[in-house]
C-alpha positions, 0 to 999 in steps of 0.5 A: 500500499503506497504511503509517505509515512516512514516504514519499520522493519522488525525481524521476528526473533524468538522473542518476538515471535513468542510476543506475537503468539501471546498477542494471538491468544489476546486478539484471536480475531487477528491471529492470522496477521502478524502485522496487526498483532504487532500494532496491538503490541505497540499500542498496548506497550505505549499505553503501558508507558503512558500509565508508568509515567503517570504513576511516577509523577504522582509519586513524585508529587506525593514525595514533594507534598509529603516532604515540602517544608520539613527543614523549615526553620533549620537555617538561620536567615541569611545562611546562604548569604554567609555561606556564599562569602566563603566562595571565590568569585 
């Protein structure tokens, strides 16, 4: 099929073949088309990446919320300026 979009070649290694065989169990209606199964796997992988990114972002926000302000009052006013006075220009 003519297209202006980039095409990608994937060699069906043993690992890829196993993944496609498992995908055929998940999407039996497409078991005769390894290409369609590969697209399903790409879509599922992308979805998993997005979920993982969201999970990490939420965990980071939770950590910031949990630890924000815990050092309030530890350093006296002007501490940073005093510290910088010792640094070479």
